[in-house]
N, C-alpha and C positions, 0 to 999 in steps of 0.2 A: 301415200304417194311415194313413188320410187323413180329414181333415175338409174337406168341400167346401162352399163358400158361394157362392150366386149373388149377384153384385154388380153394381151400376151403375158402380162404379169402385173401384179399390184401388191402394195404393202401399206401398212399403217405403222406409224411410230408415235409414241407418247414420250415426251421429255427426251427425245433422241434415242429412245430405246425401242427395239422392234417389238411389236405386239402381234402382228399377223402378216403372213405373206402367202400369196397364191401364184401359181403358174397360169397357164391358159385357163380362161374362164370368164366370169362376170364380176364386175365391181358393182355393187348395189348400194346406192345412197338412199336411205329410208327416212322419210319424214312421217311422223305420227301426228294426226290432227285430233283436235277435240272431237269426241264422239266416235272415233274409229273403234270398231269392234273386233273381236277375235275373227269373225268371218271375213273382215277386210284383209287381215294378215294372211289368212288361209287362201283367199282368192289370189292375192299378189304372189304368194309363194308358189302356188300351182302354176300360175301364168308364167312367172319368171323361169322356173325350172323347165318348163316346156317350150319356151321361146325358141323358135327355129332361126337362129342368127349366126350359126356356124356353117361353113362351106362343106358341101358334100363333095365326092370325088369329081363331079362335073363343074364345081365352082359356084354352085347355087346355094343360097342360104336355106338349107333344108334340115339342118341338124341342131339339136338342143345341147345345152351344157351337159345334160345327162348322157346324150348320145356320144359325145366326144370325150367323156370322162373328165370334164373340166371341174373347176372348183368355183365357189362363190365367196367373195369377201363382202360381208354385209356391214355397212358403216352407218350408224345413226346420225342423222343430220336434220335437226329441227329447223335449220335456216331454209330448208325447202319450202316451209310454210310461211316464209316472210312475204308480207303483202307490201309491195313497193308502189302501189298506185297513187298514194298521197304522200306528199313531202319527199324527203330524201333519206329518211331513216326507216328501215323496214319495220313493219308492225308484225309482231310474232304472236298476237292473241289467238290465231287459229291453231297454233301448235298445242299439243296436249301438255298438261303439266308434267314435270319430270317423272313422278312415280308412275303415272299412267303410261307415259311414253316408254319408259323402261320395260314395263310389263308387256306392252304390245310389241316392242322391238324383240324382246326375248322370245315371245310366242311366234313371231314371224320367223326367227332363226330356227326354232324347233320345227315349224311347218316345212321349212326348206329341207331340213335334215330328213324328214319323213319322205321326201321326194327322192331319197337315195342320192343326194348330192353332198359332197364334202363342203362344209360351211365353216369359215373362219370369221371372227368378229372384230370390229373396232371396239372402242371403249365409250360407253355412254357417259355423257357429261364431262368429257375430257377434251382438252385441246389436242387435236391430232394432226399429224402431217400424213397426207395420203399421197402416195406415189403410184403412178400407173403409166403403162404404155398402152394407149387405146389402139385397138386393132380395127382398122377400116378407114376412118373411125366409124364405129357403130354405137350410137347413143340413142336410147329410147326413154320416153317418159310414160309411166304407167300410173293409172289412178284406179282405186278400188270402187269408187262411187261414180255413177253416171252424172255428168254435169247437167 
């Protein structure tokens, strides 16, 4: 699962130290679920790289991050898999275990790079501060599996 935001700029810090920063592009928050496969990462990477969410000269959303020469900041976020339907504490049992999550996150980033997009990364299993200036705002939720 991914939350994709069109941004004018975005950055990640860990312990108040800069880790990654992009200009115009997409901030992608990626959650890896139990059972996600390499094909899920490949699908999401292709879909995200080709999303037509940037304005063409007539102001219509017809251009992709590839088309505008934008960048992607990919941030691992297991909390996207938090189930809040029962009680008040999110249940994270749907999230992949750390080792599996890291492997799938790294594969996702490699798949994005194969799409000819510059990709910067957040830090897996770190407490991060994510700063962004959402453009639009444009925010989309993508899933690799049919519900």
